[in-house]
HTML snippet that shows the backbone in 3Dmol.js (N, CA, C, O; Angstrom):
<script src="https://3Dmol.org/build/3Dmol-min.js"></script>
<div id="view" style="width:600px;height:400px;position:relative"></div>
<script>
const pdb = `
ATOM      1  N   UNK A   1      75.768  23.637  15.983  1.00  0.00           N
ATOM      2  CA  UNK A   1      75.159  22.349  17.090  1.00  0.00           C
ATOM      3  C   UNK A   1      76.479  22.633  18.972  1.00  0.00           C
ATOM      4  O   UNK A   1      76.350  22.394  20.172  1.00  0.00           O
ATOM      5  N   UNK A   2      77.176  23.024  18.387  1.00  0.00           N
ATOM      6  CA  UNK A   2      77.941  22.818  19.713  1.00  0.00           C
ATOM      7  C   UNK A   2      77.171  24.269  20.935  1.00  0.00           C
ATOM      8  O   UNK A   2      76.840  25.428  20.685  1.00  0.00           O
ATOM      9  N   UNK A   3      77.145  23.426  22.274  1.00  0.00           N
ATOM     10  CA  UNK A   3      76.689  24.388  22.882  1.00  0.00           C
ATOM     11  C   UNK A   3      75.019  23.945  23.553  1.00  0.00           C
ATOM     12  O   UNK A   3      74.488  24.311  24.602  1.00  0.00           O
ATOM     13  N   UNK A   4      74.539  23.076  22.523  1.00  0.00           N
ATOM     14  CA  UNK A   4      73.304  23.122  22.585  1.00  0.00           C
ATOM     15  C   UNK A   4      72.976  22.191  23.294  1.00  0.00           C
ATOM     16  O   UNK A   4      72.957  21.167  22.611  1.00  0.00           O
ATOM     17  N   UNK A   5      72.617  21.947  24.648  1.00  0.00           N
ATOM     18  CA  UNK A   5      71.484  21.004  25.526  1.00  0.00           C
ATOM     19  C   UNK A   5      70.785  19.832  24.721  1.00  0.00           C
ATOM     20  O   UNK A   5      70.072  20.062  23.744  1.00  0.00           O
ATOM     21  N   UNK A   6      71.011  18.711  25.146  1.00  0.00           N
ATOM     22  CA  UNK A   6      70.515  17.151  24.518  1.00  0.00           C
ATOM     23  C   UNK A   6      70.177  16.852  25.699  1.00  0.00           C
ATOM     24  O   UNK A   6      70.681  17.310  26.724  1.00  0.00           O
ATOM     25  N   UNK A   7      69.253  16.021  25.616  1.00  0.00           N
ATOM     26  CA  UNK A   7      68.179  15.143  27.031  1.00  0.00           C
ATOM     27  C   UNK A   7      68.672  13.852  25.782  1.00  0.00           C
ATOM     28  O   UNK A   7      68.846  13.950  24.567  1.00  0.00           O
ATOM     29  N   UNK A   8      68.813  12.380  26.961  1.00  0.00           N
ATOM     30  CA  UNK A   8      68.693  11.037  26.680  1.00  0.00           C
ATOM     31  C   UNK A   8      67.217  10.270  26.624  1.00  0.00           C
ATOM     32  O   UNK A   8      67.057   9.584  27.634  1.00  0.00           O
ATOM     33  N   UNK A   9      66.352  10.229  25.905  1.00  0.00           N
ATOM     34  CA  UNK A   9      64.999   9.417  26.023  1.00  0.00           C
ATOM     35  C   UNK A   9      65.113   7.733  25.997  1.00  0.00           C
ATOM     36  O   UNK A   9      65.658   7.061  25.122  1.00  0.00           O
ATOM     37  N   UNK A  10      64.627   7.387  26.874  1.00  0.00           N
ATOM     38  CA  UNK A  10      64.659   5.755  27.033  1.00  0.00           C
ATOM     39  C   UNK A  10      62.793   5.307  26.782  1.00  0.00           C
ATOM     40  O   UNK A  10      61.943   5.412  27.667  1.00  0.00           O
ATOM     41  N   UNK A  11      62.635   5.004  25.899  1.00  0.00           N
ATOM     42  CA  UNK A  11      61.368   4.043  25.946  1.00  0.00           C
ATOM     43  C   UNK A  11      61.104   2.826  26.720  1.00  0.00           C
ATOM     44  O   UNK A  11      61.702   1.755  26.612  1.00  0.00           O
ATOM     45  N   UNK A  12      60.046   3.140  27.590  1.00  0.00           N
ATOM     46  CA  UNK A  12      60.131   1.957  28.655  1.00  0.00           C
ATOM     47  C   UNK A  12      58.892   1.324  28.922  1.00  0.00           C
ATOM     48  O   UNK A  12      58.761   0.391  29.715  1.00  0.00           O
ATOM     49  N   UNK A  13      57.375   2.183  27.810  1.00  0.00           N
ATOM     50  CA  UNK A  13      56.336   1.243  27.704  1.00  0.00           C
ATOM     51  C   UNK A  13      56.391   1.005  26.664  1.00  0.00           C
ATOM     52  O   UNK A  13      57.156   1.503  25.838  1.00  0.00           O
ATOM     53  N   UNK A  14      55.300  -0.096  26.441  1.00  0.00           N
ATOM     54  CA  UNK A  14      54.914  -0.664  25.023  1.00  0.00           C
ATOM     55  C   UNK A  14      53.794   0.080  24.313  1.00  0.00           C
ATOM     56  O   UNK A  14      52.879   0.409  25.068  1.00  0.00           O
ATOM     57  N   UNK A  15      53.665   0.391  23.144  1.00  0.00           N
ATOM     58  CA  UNK A  15      52.695   1.448  22.234  1.00  0.00           C
ATOM     59  C   UNK A  15      51.733   0.450  22.178  1.00  0.00           C
ATOM     60  O   UNK A  15      50.706   0.981  21.756  1.00  0.00           O
ATOM     61  N   UNK A  16      51.525  -0.879  22.418  1.00  0.00           N
ATOM     62  CA  UNK A  16      50.232  -1.742  22.357  1.00  0.00           C
ATOM     63  C   UNK A  16      49.324  -1.603  23.124  1.00  0.00           C
ATOM     64  O   UNK A  16      49.551  -1.681  24.331  1.00  0.00           O
ATOM     65  N   UNK A  17      48.038  -1.357  22.644  1.00  0.00           N
ATOM     66  CA  UNK A  17      46.385  -1.299  23.361  1.00  0.00           C
ATOM     67  C   UNK A  17      46.699   0.648  23.868  1.00  0.00           C
ATOM     68  O   UNK A  17      46.118   1.296  24.739  1.00  0.00           O
ATOM     69  N   UNK A  18      47.729   1.056  22.986  1.00  0.00           N
ATOM     70  CA  UNK A  18      48.014   2.614  22.902  1.00  0.00           C
ATOM     71  C   UNK A  18      46.712   3.190  22.248  1.00  0.00           C
ATOM     72  O   UNK A  18      46.101   2.420  21.507  1.00  0.00           O
ATOM     73  N   UNK A  19      46.080   4.796  22.483  1.00  0.00           N
ATOM     74  CA  UNK A  19      46.270   5.186  21.158  1.00  0.00           C
ATOM     75  C   UNK A  19      46.491   5.747  20.125  1.00  0.00           C
ATOM     76  O   UNK A  19      47.597   6.287  20.143  1.00  0.00           O
ATOM     77  N   UNK A  20      46.008   5.862  19.311  1.00  0.00           N
ATOM     78  CA  UNK A  20      47.051   6.261  18.034  1.00  0.00           C
ATOM     79  C   UNK A  20      47.960   7.906  17.935  1.00  0.00           C
ATOM     80  O   UNK A  20      49.002   8.258  17.381  1.00  0.00           O
ATOM     81  N   UNK A  21      47.034   8.529  18.694  1.00  0.00           N
ATOM     82  CA  UNK A  21      47.952   9.528  19.122  1.00  0.00           C
ATOM     83  C   UNK A  21      49.305   9.648  19.947  1.00  0.00           C
ATOM     84  O   UNK A  21      50.191  10.457  19.670  1.00  0.00           O
ATOM     85  N   UNK A  22      49.351   8.743  20.994  1.00  0.00           N
ATOM     86  CA  UNK A  22      50.225   8.139  21.602  1.00  0.00           C
ATOM     87  C   UNK A  22      51.820   7.640  20.324  1.00  0.00           C
ATOM     88  O   UNK A  22      52.907   8.180  20.117  1.00  0.00           O
ATOM     89  N   UNK A  23      51.077   6.266  19.710  1.00  0.00           N
ATOM     90  CA  UNK A  23      52.365   6.200  19.161  1.00  0.00           C
ATOM     91  C   UNK A  23      52.932   6.659  18.077  1.00  0.00           C
ATOM     92  O   UNK A  23      53.949   6.245  17.522  1.00  0.00           O
ATOM     93  N   UNK A  24      51.891   7.976  17.645  1.00  0.00           N
ATOM     94  CA  UNK A  24      52.779   9.039  16.743  1.00  0.00           C
ATOM     95  C   UNK A  24      53.579   9.813  17.369  1.00  0.00           C
ATOM     96  O   UNK A  24      54.647  10.119  16.839  1.00  0.00           O
ATOM     97  N   UNK A  25      53.115  10.452  19.050  1.00  0.00           N
ATOM     98  CA  UNK A  25      54.352  11.266  19.382  1.00  0.00           C
ATOM     99  C   UNK A  25      55.245  10.403  19.746  1.00  0.00           C
ATOM    100  O   UNK A  25      56.372  10.896  19.807  1.00  0.00           O
ATOM    101  N   UNK A  26      55.143   8.744  20.145  1.00  0.00           N
ATOM    102  CA  UNK A  26      56.348   8.246  20.183  1.00  0.00           C
ATOM    103  C   UNK A  26      57.326   7.804  19.015  1.00  0.00           C
ATOM    104  O   UNK A  26      58.536   7.609  19.123  1.00  0.00           O
ATOM    105  N   UNK A  27      56.693   7.708  18.090  1.00  0.00           N
ATOM    106  CA  UNK A  27      57.573   7.686  16.179  1.00  0.00           C
ATOM    107  C   UNK A  27      58.119   9.010  16.109  1.00  0.00           C
ATOM    108  O   UNK A  27      59.240   9.288  15.683  1.00  0.00           O
ATOM    109  N   UNK A  28      56.991  10.061  16.692  1.00  0.00           N
ATOM    110  CA  UNK A  28      58.481  11.819  16.703  1.00  0.00           C
ATOM    111  C   UNK A  28      59.120  11.532  17.144  1.00  0.00           C
ATOM    112  O   UNK A  28      60.140  11.406  16.466  1.00  0.00           O
ATOM    113  N   UNK A  29      59.254  11.126  18.671  1.00  0.00           N
ATOM    114  CA  UNK A  29      60.334  11.338  19.240  1.00  0.00           C
ATOM    115  C   UNK A  29      61.484  10.642  18.708  1.00  0.00           C
ATOM    116  O   UNK A  29      62.468  10.845  19.418  1.00  0.00           O
ATOM    117  N   UNK A  30      61.762   9.756  17.534  1.00  0.00           N
ATOM    118  CA  UNK A  30      62.601   8.518  17.266  1.00  0.00           C
ATOM    119  C   UNK A  30      62.899   6.930  18.109  1.00  0.00           C
ATOM    120  O   UNK A  30      63.810   6.103  18.079  1.00  0.00           O
ATOM    121  N   UNK A  31      61.486   7.069  18.895  1.00  0.00           N
ATOM    122  CA  UNK A  31      61.219   5.555  19.405  1.00  0.00           C
ATOM    123  C   UNK A  31      60.425   4.685  19.030  1.00  0.00           C
ATOM    124  O   UNK A  31      59.234   4.957  18.880  1.00  0.00           O
ATOM    125  N   UNK A  32      60.792   3.774  18.859  1.00  0.00           N
ATOM    126  CA  UNK A  32      59.869   2.494  18.357  1.00  0.00           C
ATOM    127  C   UNK A  32      60.209   1.095  18.631  1.00  0.00           C
ATOM    128  O   UNK A  32      59.396   0.382  18.043  1.00  0.00           O
ATOM    129  N   UNK A  33      61.073   0.405  19.280  1.00  0.00           N
ATOM    130  CA  UNK A  33      61.052  -0.380  20.128  1.00  0.00           C
ATOM    131  C   UNK A  33      61.687  -0.269  21.710  1.00  0.00           C
ATOM    132  O   UNK A  33      62.173   0.771  22.156  1.00  0.00           O
ATOM    133  N   UNK A  34      61.601  -1.358  22.354  1.00  0.00           N
ATOM    134  CA  UNK A  34      61.489  -1.274  24.029  1.00  0.00           C
ATOM    135  C   UNK A  34      62.792  -1.384  24.279  1.00  0.00           C
ATOM    136  O   UNK A  34      63.519  -2.351  24.050  1.00  0.00           O
ATOM    137  N   UNK A  35      63.090  -0.241  24.812  1.00  0.00           N
ATOM    138  CA  UNK A  35      64.361   0.192  25.949  1.00  0.00           C
ATOM    139  C   UNK A  35      65.452   0.774  25.023  1.00  0.00           C
ATOM    140  O   UNK A  35      66.593   0.913  25.464  1.00  0.00           O
ATOM    141  N   UNK A  36      65.200   1.057  23.986  1.00  0.00           N
ATOM    142  CA  UNK A  36      65.527   2.065  23.038  1.00  0.00           C
ATOM    143  C   UNK A  36      66.066   3.420  23.756  1.00  0.00           C
ATOM    144  O   UNK A  36      65.328   4.049  24.514  1.00  0.00           O
ATOM    145  N   UNK A  37      67.078   3.735  23.540  1.00  0.00           N
ATOM    146  CA  UNK A  37      67.603   5.304  23.776  1.00  0.00           C
ATOM    147  C   UNK A  37      68.123   6.231  22.648  1.00  0.00           C
ATOM    148  O   UNK A  37      68.856   5.947  21.701  1.00  0.00           O
ATOM    149  N   UNK A  38      67.517   7.499  23.017  1.00  0.00           N
ATOM    150  CA  UNK A  38      67.993   8.304  21.618  1.00  0.00           C
ATOM    151  C   UNK A  38      68.647   9.483  22.110  1.00  0.00           C
ATOM    152  O   UNK A  38      69.146   9.581  23.231  1.00  0.00           O
ATOM    153  N   UNK A  39      68.629  10.142  21.456  1.00  0.00           N
ATOM    154  CA  UNK A  39      69.305  11.565  22.078  1.00  0.00           C
ATOM    155  C   UNK A  39      68.511  12.688  21.337  1.00  0.00           C
ATOM    156  O   UNK A  39      68.315  12.455  20.144  1.00  0.00           O
ATOM    157  N   UNK A  40      68.039  13.816  21.805  1.00  0.00           N
ATOM    158  CA  UNK A  40      67.325  14.739  21.209  1.00  0.00           C
ATOM    159  C   UNK A  40      67.633  16.068  21.913  1.00  0.00           C
ATOM    160  O   UNK A  40      67.859  16.117  23.122  1.00  0.00           O
ATOM    161  N   UNK A  41      67.633  17.151  21.104  1.00  0.00           N
ATOM    162  CA  UNK A  41      67.533  18.525  21.845  1.00  0.00           C
ATOM    163  C   UNK A  41      66.784  18.806  23.105  1.00  0.00           C
ATOM    164  O   UNK A  41      65.563  18.650  23.114  1.00  0.00           O
ATOM    165  N   UNK A  42      67.361  19.170  24.068  1.00  0.00           N
ATOM    166  CA  UNK A  42      66.410  19.796  24.669  1.00  0.00           C
ATOM    167  C   UNK A  42      65.327  21.221  24.530  1.00  0.00           C
ATOM    168  O   UNK A  42      65.448  22.425  24.759  1.00  0.00           O
ATOM    169  N   UNK A  43      64.290  20.364  24.048  1.00  0.00           N
ATOM    170  CA  UNK A  43      63.107  22.278  23.392  1.00  0.00           C
ATOM    171  C   UNK A  43      62.255  21.854  24.237  1.00  0.00           C
ATOM    172  O   UNK A  43      62.117  20.733  24.728  1.00  0.00           O
ATOM    173  N   UNK A  44      61.511  23.102  24.431  1.00  0.00           N
ATOM    174  CA  UNK A  44      60.233  22.842  25.084  1.00  0.00           C
ATOM    175  C   UNK A  44      59.181  21.719  24.596  1.00  0.00           C
ATOM    176  O   UNK A  44      58.354  21.088  25.255  1.00  0.00           O
ATOM    177  N   UNK A  45      59.496  21.679  23.192  1.00  0.00           N
ATOM    178  CA  UNK A  45      58.506  21.042  22.295  1.00  0.00           C
ATOM    179  C   UNK A  45      58.791  19.314  22.652  1.00  0.00           C
ATOM    180  O   UNK A  45      57.896  18.480  22.514  1.00  0.00           O
ATOM    181  N   UNK A  46      59.997  19.015  23.062  1.00  0.00           N
ATOM    182  CA  UNK A  46      60.565  17.524  23.069  1.00  0.00           C
ATOM    183  C   UNK A  46      59.672  17.311  24.639  1.00  0.00           C
ATOM    184  O   UNK A  46      58.641  16.639  24.679  1.00  0.00           O
ATOM    185  N   UNK A  47      60.134  17.850  25.614  1.00  0.00           N
ATOM    186  CA  UNK A  47      60.433  17.927  26.705  1.00  0.00           C
ATOM    187  C   UNK A  47      58.154  17.821  26.887  1.00  0.00           C
ATOM    188  O   UNK A  47      57.599  17.008  27.626  1.00  0.00           O
ATOM    189  N   UNK A  48      57.633  18.532  26.279  1.00  0.00           N
ATOM    190  CA  UNK A  48      56.088  18.140  26.346  1.00  0.00           C
ATOM    191  C   UNK A  48      55.733  17.633  25.441  1.00  0.00           C
ATOM    192  O   UNK A  48      54.706  18.153  25.004  1.00  0.00           O
ATOM    193  N   UNK A  49      56.227  16.484  24.663  1.00  0.00           N
ATOM    194  CA  UNK A  49      55.654  15.568  23.923  1.00  0.00           C
ATOM    195  C   UNK A  49      56.032  14.624  25.125  1.00  0.00           C
ATOM    196  O   UNK A  49      55.102  13.986  25.619  1.00  0.00           O
ATOM    197  N   UNK A  50      57.507  14.440  25.737  1.00  0.00           N
ATOM    198  CA  UNK A  50      57.816  13.411  27.123  1.00  0.00           C
ATOM    199  C   UNK A  50      56.536  13.693  27.868  1.00  0.00           C
ATOM    200  O   UNK A  50      55.598  12.922  27.667  1.00  0.00           O
ATOM    201  N   UNK A  51      56.392  14.607  28.625  1.00  0.00           N
ATOM    202  CA  UNK A  51      55.502  15.358  29.486  1.00  0.00           C
ATOM    203  C   UNK A  51      54.220  14.365  28.814  1.00  0.00           C
ATOM    204  O   UNK A  51      54.519  13.295  29.344  1.00  0.00           O
ATOM    205  N   UNK A  52      53.146  14.107  28.085  1.00  0.00           N
ATOM    206  CA  UNK A  52      52.296  13.422  27.718  1.00  0.00           C
ATOM    207  C   UNK A  52      52.241  12.175  27.426  1.00  0.00           C
ATOM    208  O   UNK A  52      51.218  11.592  27.068  1.00  0.00           O
ATOM    209  N   UNK A  53      54.099  11.340  27.650  1.00  0.00           N
ATOM    210  CA  UNK A  53      53.844  10.020  28.166  1.00  0.00           C
ATOM    211  C   UNK A  53      54.648   9.273  29.276  1.00  0.00           C
ATOM    212  O   UNK A  53      55.425   8.341  29.063  1.00  0.00           O
ATOM    213  N   UNK A  54      54.332   9.848  30.564  1.00  0.00           N
ATOM    214  CA  UNK A  54      55.385   9.769  31.592  1.00  0.00           C
ATOM    215  C   UNK A  54      55.350   8.251  32.135  1.00  0.00           C
ATOM    216  O   UNK A  54      56.036   7.829  33.066  1.00  0.00           O
ATOM    217  N   UNK A  55      54.287   7.403  31.267  1.00  0.00           N
ATOM    218  CA  UNK A  55      54.298   5.735  31.357  1.00  0.00           C
ATOM    219  C   UNK A  55      54.865   5.325  30.419  1.00  0.00           C
ATOM    220  O   UNK A  55      54.849   4.095  30.374  1.00  0.00           O
ATOM    221  N   UNK A  56      55.550   5.961  29.351  1.00  0.00           N
ATOM    222  CA  UNK A  56      56.132   5.259  28.136  1.00  0.00           C
ATOM    223  C   UNK A  56      57.630   5.285  27.431  1.00  0.00           C
ATOM    224  O   UNK A  56      58.193   4.393  26.797  1.00  0.00           O
ATOM    225  N   UNK A  57      58.163   6.869  27.825  1.00  0.00           N
ATOM    226  CA  UNK A  57      59.045   7.330  27.652  1.00  0.00           C
ATOM    227  C   UNK A  57      59.570   7.796  29.473  1.00  0.00           C
ATOM    228  O   UNK A  57      58.724   7.856  30.365  1.00  0.00           O
ATOM    229  N   UNK A  58      61.108   8.084  29.733  1.00  0.00           N
ATOM    230  CA  UNK A  58      61.738   8.338  30.807  1.00  0.00           C
ATOM    231  C   UNK A  58      63.422   9.328  30.262  1.00  0.00           C
ATOM    232  O   UNK A  58      64.349   9.216  29.460  1.00  0.00           O
ATOM    233  N   UNK A  59      62.955  10.206  31.296  1.00  0.00           N
ATOM    234  CA  UNK A  59      65.222  10.695  30.804  1.00  0.00           C
ATOM    235  C   UNK A  59      65.766  10.465  31.642  1.00  0.00           C
ATOM    236  O   UNK A  59      65.587  10.574  32.855  1.00  0.00           O
ATOM    237  N   UNK A  60      67.201   9.783  30.454  1.00  0.00           N
ATOM    238  CA  UNK A  60      68.071   9.033  31.655  1.00  0.00           C
ATOM    239  C   UNK A  60      69.083   9.874  31.155  1.00  0.00           C
ATOM    240  O   UNK A  60      69.112  10.456  30.070  1.00  0.00           O
ATOM    241  N   UNK A  61      70.231   9.873  32.421  1.00  0.00           N
ATOM    242  CA  UNK A  61      71.415  10.497  32.169  1.00  0.00           C
ATOM    243  C   UNK A  61      70.661  12.058  32.603  1.00  0.00           C
ATOM    244  O   UNK A  61      71.322  13.096  32.558  1.00  0.00           O
TER     245      UNK A  61
END
`;
const viewer = $3Dmol.createViewer("view");
viewer.addModel(pdb, "pdb");
viewer.setStyle({}, {cartoon: {color: "spectrum"}});
viewer.zoomTo();
viewer.render();
</script>
């Protein structure tokens, strides 16, 4: 695990009134409450999920 790059993600938008696909992406990232911050490995899959939700997820730090 040493040497693996990570990114911190913060949920900045609510999943209320969003379609089911966007809600599932949030859950897959480990985000389920407003302003929650999680740390994930910096992979193309995670970056792609974040790119689909620019209005709900921000990269911090």
